[in-house]
VOGU-3710 file (C-alpha; in Angstrom, 3 decimals, decimal comma):
1> xxxxxxxxxx> 155,687/140,577/141,766  159,140/139,554/140,700  157,744/136,044/139,951  155,042/137,304/137,733  157,349/139,599/135,793  159,645/136,664/135,066  156,628/134,572/133,847  155,804/137,501/131,439  159,315/137,972/130,192  159,436/134,148/129,593
11> xxxxxxxxxx> 156,182/134,156/127,527  157,383/136,949/125,329  160,697/135,203/124,765  158,499/132,104/123,483  156,491/134,417/121,183  159,352/136,032/119,462  160,542/133,030/117,396  157,066/132,191/116,226  156,572/135,658/114,837  159,878/135,613/112,938
21> xxxxxxxxxx> 159,023/132,048/111,482  155,671/133,286/110,467  157,296/136,271/108,528  159,913/133,782/107,027  157,042/131,600/105,882  155,120/134,632/104,326  158,073/135,939/102,517  158,831/132,348/101,138  155,075/132,005/100,014  155,319/135,414/98,333
31> xxxxxxxxxx> 158,541/134,481/96,751  156,989/131,274/95,375  153,896/133,214/94,250  156,054/135,606/92,220  158,129/132,805/90,726  155,067/131,002/89,750  153,597/134,223/88,258  156,737/134,870/86,316  156,815/131,327/85,129  153,319/131,391/84,181
41> xxxxxxxxxx> 153,904/134,658/82,132  156,919/133,056/80,477  154,884/130,100/79,661  152,174/132,333/78,163  154,557/134,235/76,140  156,215/131,054/74,876  152,948/129,658/73,802  152,162/132,869/72,022  155,642/132,787/70,273  154,972/129,172/69,241
51> xxxxxxxxxx> 151,518/130,134/67,826  152,930/133,050/65,963  155,831/130,809/64,567  153,409/128,317/63,252  151,221/131,127/61,751  154,448/132,733/60,256  155,615/129,425/58,646  151,934/129,079/57,268  152,178/132,743/55,906  155,729/131,965/54,416
61> xxxxxxxxxx> 154,194/129,154/52,379  151,268/131,229/51,253  153,649/134,010/50,400  155,703/131,620/48,308  152,493/130,682/46,427  151,266/134,285/45,990  154,516/135,505/44,750  154,073/133,347/41,596  150,865/135,070/40,788  152,093/137,913/38,567
71> xxxxxxxxxx> 151,405/139,116/35,080  154,578/137,870/33,621  154,174/134,394/34,955  150,391/133,696/35,093  148,690/136,422/33,165  145,269/134,856/32,747  145,031/133,844/36,402  146,366/137,179/37,634  143,840/139,107/35,649  140,942/136,703/36,678
81> xxxxxxxxxx> 141,973/137,107/40,447  142,277/140,803/40,084  138,788/141,079/38,759  137,407/138,986/41,449  139,105/141,042/44,143  137,644/144,159/42,563  134,152/142,750/42,521  134,787/141,771/46,276  135,926/145,209/47,174  132,918/146,924/45,453
91> xxxxxxxxxx> 130,442/144,581/47,079  132,145/144,969/50,602  132,442/148,603/50,349  128,819/149,121/49,120  127,483/147,070/52,140  129,543/149,031/54,421  128,321/152,341/53,047  124,711/151,253/53,079  124,979/150,508/56,808  125,287/154,324/57,424
101> xxxxxxxxxx> 121,863/155,131/56,140  121,347/158,440/57,885  124,751/159,947/56,732  124,111/158,549/53,283  120,769/160,275/52,954  122,193/163,535/54,123  125,253/163,347/51,797  122,902/162,503/48,870  120,611/165,396/49,633  123,674/167,756/49,903
111> xxxxxxxxxx> 124,986/166,334/46,520  121,844/166,875/44,714  121,571/170,526/45,976  125,191/171,103/44,860  124,389/169,678/41,466  121,231/171,859/41,174  123,412/175,039/41,963  126,218/173,840/39,650  123,716/173,287/36,596  121,664/176,555/36,992
121> xxxxxxxxxx> 122,878/179,466/35,021  123,490/182,810/36,547  126,268/185,166/37,787  127,403/182,769/40,387  128,916/180,459/37,757  132,112/182,644/37,556  133,024/181,821/41,132  131,662/178,236/40,734  134,217/177,634/37,824  136,935/179,248/39,949
131> xxxxxxxxxx> 136,113/176,870/42,845  135,834/173,816/40,498  139,209/174,342/39,013  140,691/174,865/42,481  139,116/171,805/43,946  140,171/169,619/40,915  143,710/170,985/41,295  143,915/170,172/44,854  142,254/166,687/44,327  144,919/165,990/41,714
141> xxxxxxxxxx> 147,757/166,755/44,224  145,927/164,968/46,926  145,684/161,751/44,901  149,303/162,000/43,833  150,280/162,145/47,496  147,929/159,070/48,275  149,465/157,171/45,434  152,977/157,951/46,710  152,399/156,615/50,279  149,504/154,073/50,076
151> xxxxxxxxxx> 151,966/151,562/48,217  149,585/149,290/46,458  152,513/147,089/45,726  155,349/149,421/45,178  154,080/153,032/45,599  154,497/155,733/42,998  157,169/158,283/43,780  155,160/161,279/42,605  157,322/163,701/44,372  160,235/162,975/41,941
161> xxxxxxxxxx> 157,899/162,730/38,821  155,316/165,508/39,462  155,767/167,762/42,408  159,558/168,177/42,314  159,569/169,184/38,786  156,674/171,628/39,196  158,298/173,369/42,098  161,561/173,495/39,966  159,616/174,937/37,038  157,943/177,642/39,115
171> xxxxxxxxxx> 161,393/178,506/40,793  163,101/178,942/37,349  160,104/181,023/36,083  160,077/183,295/39,027  163,665/184,149/38,571  163,375/184,542/34,909  160,063/186,564/34,769  160,928/188,608/37,879  157,478/187,912/39,106  155,292/184,982/40,320
181> xxxxxxxxxx> 151,874/186,250/38,985  151,682/184,007/36,141  148,647/184,506/33,823  145,637/182,015/34,313  145,261/180,293/32,037  147,494/178,668/31,113  148,884/178,424/34,551  149,282/176,090/36,402  149,392/173,667/33,406  151,814/175,939/31,674
191> xxxxxxxxxx> 154,056/178,837/32,897  154,238/182,064/30,970  155,813/185,374/32,033  153,239/188,045/32,888  152,868/191,336/30,896  153,746/194,575/32,772  149,875/195,574/32,549  148,942/192,621/34,723  151,381/193,562/37,612  149,026/194,608/40,235
201> xxxxxxxxxx> 149,713/192,449/43,550  152,888/193,678/45,085  153,288/190,229/46,949  153,640/188,554/43,648  155,347/191,244/41,699  157,945/192,605/44,068  161,559/191,430/44,035  161,777/187,777/43,933  162,809/186,092/47,069  162,946/182,606/48,531
211> xxxxxxxxxx> 159,702/183,261/50,487  157,763/184,483/47,341  158,283/181,107/45,519  157,441/179,170/48,709  154,240/181,111/49,018  153,420/180,360/45,355  153,696/176,485/45,629  152,336/176,122/49,225  148,903/174,797/48,284  150,373/172,166/45,890
221> xxxxxxxxxx> 152,947/171,035/48,411  150,425/170,972/51,346  147,886/168,959/49,536  150,457/166,442/48,262  151,625/166,143/51,890  148,097/165,744/53,112  147,691/162,918/50,575  150,751/161,046/51,898  149,222/161,344/55,381  145,941/159,877/54,192
231> xxxxxxxxxx> 147,919/156,990/52,638  149,374/156,012/56,008  145,944/155,330/57,545  145,378/151,711/56,298  148,144/150,212/58,487  146,658/151,990/61,560  143,007/150,870/60,920  144,295/147,335/60,198  146,114/147,049/63,478  143,428/148,723/65,549
241> xxxxxxxxxx> 140,755/146,392/64,058  142,860/143,276/64,661  143,359/144,402/68,326  139,595/145,295/69,059  138,424/142,035/67,350  137,625/139,193/69,768  139,741/136,875/67,703  143,350/137,523/68,806  144,908/135,728/65,778  145,386/137,692/62,569
251> xxxxxxxxxx> 146,374/136,771/59,074  148,253/140,000/58,145  152,091/139,395/57,583  153,046/142,858/58,903  151,039/142,575/62,031  152,229/139,034/62,573  156,015/140,348/62,306  155,148/143,138/64,647  153,784/140,821/67,350  156,808/138,458/66,918
261> xxxxxxxxxx> 159,095/141,421/67,303  157,351/142,380/70,594  157,600/138,834/71,935  161,223/138,502/71,120  161,748/141,749/72,944  159,869/140,593/76,000  161,757/137,157/76,059  165,105/139,104/75,926  166,006/138,082/72,460  166,973/141,487/70,997
271> xxxxxxxxxx> 170,530/140,347/70,675  169,539/137,823/67,949  167,564/140,548/65,966  168,878/141,842/62,781  169,732/145,516/61,936  166,469/146,128/60,186  164,501/144,593/63,105  166,406/146,665/65,725  165,398/149,833/63,764  161,826/148,749/63,824
281> xxxxxxxxxx> 161,970/148,194/67,485  163,562/151,518/68,011  160,611/153,130/66,210  158,296/151,213/68,443  160,131/152,220/71,543  160,291/155,891/70,425  156,472/156,130/69,993  155,859/154,186/73,190  157,964/156,533/75,247  157,248/159,936/73,593
291> xxxxxxxxxx> 153,849/159,453/72,130  152,561/162,368/70,014  156,013/163,872/69,464  157,409/160,353/68,630  154,723/160,014/65,835  155,620/163,675/64,749  159,305/162,923/64,605  158,816/159,859/62,483  156,502/161,588/60,211  158,725/164,721/59,912
301> xxxxxxxxxx> 161,700/162,826/58,278  161,925/160,632/55,201  161,213/157,348/56,968  160,518/154,078/55,129  159,470/152,466/58,452  156,654/154,795/59,081  154,164/151,978/58,359  155,438/150,455/61,627  154,448/153,713/63,326  150,887/153,307/62,163
311> xxxxxxxxxx> 150,767/149,631/63,133  152,201/150,558/66,573  149,491/153,299/67,195  146,818/151,151/66,064  147,871/148,107/67,981  148,068/149,977/71,234  144,798/151,855/70,694  146,203/155,266/70,435  143,490/157,709/69,473  142,941/158,498/65,784
321> xxxxxxxxxx> 142,873/162,181/66,298  146,312/162,073/67,854  147,704/159,724/65,226  146,368/161,504/62,252  147,023/165,168/63,660  150,711/164,341/64,294  150,938/162,720/60,930  149,440/165,695/59,163  151,746/168,047/60,937  154,858/165,974/60,258
331> xxxxxxxxxx> 154,205/165,056/56,675  152,083/167,997/55,231  153,988/170,742/56,975  157,291/169,932/58,346  158,547/167,260/55,960  157,007/168,906/52,890  158,489/172,261/53,757  161,938/170,657/54,155  161,597/169,107/50,607  160,164/172,270/49,064
341> xxxxxxxxxx> 162,963/174,417/50,465  165,572/172,103/49,051  163,957/171,956/45,531  163,760/175,812/45,540  167,408/176,189/46,780  168,686/173,626/44,232  166,890/175,198/41,179  167,403/178,840/41,950  168,899/180,724/39,038  172,495/180,947/40,184
351> xxxxxxxxxx> 172,634/177,274/41,582  171,206/175,862/38,296  173,750/177,812/36,128  176,547/176,727/38,499  175,667/173,156/38,456  175,571/173,165/34,498  179,032/174,879/34,441  180,425/172,104/36,864  179,111/169,441/34,527  182,038/169,863/32,115
361> xxxxxxxxxx> 184,473/168,906/34,897  182,947/165,370/34,843  185,463/162,896/33,465  184,837/161,601/29,986  181,145/162,562/29,601  181,233/166,065/31,137  180,870/167,947/27,710  178,264/165,582/26,492  176,130/166,002/29,603  176,538/169,804/29,649
371> xxxxxxxxxx> 175,279/170,741/26,127  171,814/169,148/26,284  171,089/170,622/29,884  172,361/174,085/28,643  170,194/173,942/25,690  167,199/172,676/27,951  167,651/175,624/30,284  167,635/178,168/27,352  164,572/176,550/25,869  162,690/176,688/29,151
381> xxxxxxxxxx> 163,482/180,441/29,400  162,231/180,888/25,688  159,004/179,121/26,565  158,321/181,443/29,435  158,523/184,639/27,278  156,310/183,565/24,566  152,676/184,458/24,214  150,001/181,965/25,405  148,414/181,666/21,869  151,538/180,932/20,115
391> xxxxxxxxxx> 152,904/177,409/19,758  156,651/176,729/20,450  158,357/175,945/17,168  161,860/175,186/16,290  162,708/173,201/19,284  166,392/171,896/19,572  166,799/168,141/18,759  168,817/167,323/21,837  166,578/169,009/24,187  163,534/167,357/22,985
401> xxxxxxxxxx> 165,423/163,902/23,188  166,175/164,829/26,891  162,334/165,674/27,477  161,223/162,453/25,559  163,653/160,379/27,814  162,026/162,008/30,866  158,518/161,360/29,508  159,361/157,764/28,782  160,711/157,358/32,337  157,437/158,876/33,766
411> xxxxxxxxxx> 155,378/156,537/31,481  157,378/153,495/32,580  157,059/154,269/36,216  153,238/154,702/35,811  153,011/151,501/33,811  154,877/149,632/36,418  152,787/151,052/39,177  149,644/149,959/37,391  151,154/146,432/36,967  151,976/146,231/40,596
421> xxxxxxxxxx> 148,374/147,297/41,655  147,011/144,401/39,407  149,566/142,040/40,940  148,845/142,994/44,433  145,018/142,746/44,004  145,364/139,312/42,547  147,685/138,208/45,239  145,354/139,679/47,931  142,408/137,549/46,587  144,445/134,440/46,523
431> xxxxxxxxx> 145,852/134,988/49,893  142,481/135,476/51,462  140,961/132,402/49,946  144,017/130,272/50,700  143,738/131,338/54,460  140,149/130,563/54,524  140,955/127,133/53,213  143,693/126,603/55,849  141,344/127,366/58,603
//
C-alpha cells in the first residue's frame, strides 16, 4: 500500500510542471495575439491617417484653386459656374422629388384642393386671409433663421439686422403706449399706439411687464429659432450619408478634417492639436459622453462649432429625431429665450434713457453721439402716437441720417450675403468637377 501511494505522489509531482508550462505557454500566446492585434490596429490607423493626409493635401490644392473663383477676380467664370451649379441642383432635386411618386401625388392633390378653397368666394375668406398673413409672417421669420445658420458662404446675421431691432421696437412701444395691443394693420410692419376704445384684452392692455412683451414676440422669436435649427441639418445629413455609403472615402473638407481629428486622438496626438482643434474635440467628447443633453447644451449657447455637433451626430448615426429634437429645444426655445430676454432688458424704457444719458461721459465724442440717439428716441415715440393714415413729416435731419446709415448697413450686409452665395455656388461646381477629374 505504501509502495502504490509513493508511485501516485511521484506521478502527480511529474504532472505539476507540465501544467504550469502549459499555462505559461497559453499566457505568452495570448500576449502575442494581443500585441499582434494592437499592432494591426495601429497599422490600420496609420494607413487611414496616410490616406486622409493625401486626400487633405489634394483638397488643399483644390481649395487654393477654388478660392480664386470669386466675382472680383473672375466675374465671368464665377457667374458661369454659378448658373451651371443652379442647373445641376434643380435637375438633381427634381429627379429626387420625382422618385417619391406617391407622396408627390398626395401633396399635389392637397395643393389643388387648398387652391380651390382659396380661390372660391365666401364667408370663409376672412379666416383664410388671417391664416395667410400669419403663415407668410411665420415663413418670413423662418427664412431669416435659415439664412442666419445655413451659411451659404458667410451666413446672414439676421438676429442683429431684423429680429433684434423688431424686439427692441416692440419693447419701446409697449412702455410708451402702456399696452401691447397694437392695431392690425399696420402691425407688425409698423407699430402705432392703440386707442382707448380698442382696449379689450386684459392680457395685452394691463400694466406692462417683462412677461407681456415676451409673450408678444414669442412667435417671431420661435420661428426664427426654428429656422436656425433647420439650417443646421445639412452637416448632419452630409456626414450620415458619407457614413452609410459603401465608399468610405469622402470629398467634403469638414468631414475629412473631422476624421483626421478622430485619428489624431486615437493615435495619442492630442498634444500637437491647436486650441481650435482641441475645442472641436471637446465638443465631440461632450456629445459622445452625454448624447442628447450634449447636443442640447451645444445648441443652447452661442456656439460657432455647432456644425461639428451635426457632423458628429451624423457620422456616428445618431437618430435624426434625437438630434433634431434636441436642436429645436436648444435653439428655438432656450437660446432664443436668452437672446430675447437680453434685448427686452436692454431696451426697456429706463435702461435706454440711462444708456443715452451715459453717452455724454464718453471722452471726446460723447456729446456728438448723445444728440442723434436722443432725437431718434423722441422721433420713435412721436411715430407711435400718430394715426395710421397720417404720414410722418418734419423728421429731424440727424435722426434721418442715423436711420439711413443703418439702412445702408443692412443693404450692404444683404449684398455681401448674395455675393457670397454666388461665390460659394461657383466654387462648389468647380470643386465637384475637379474632384471627378482627379479620380
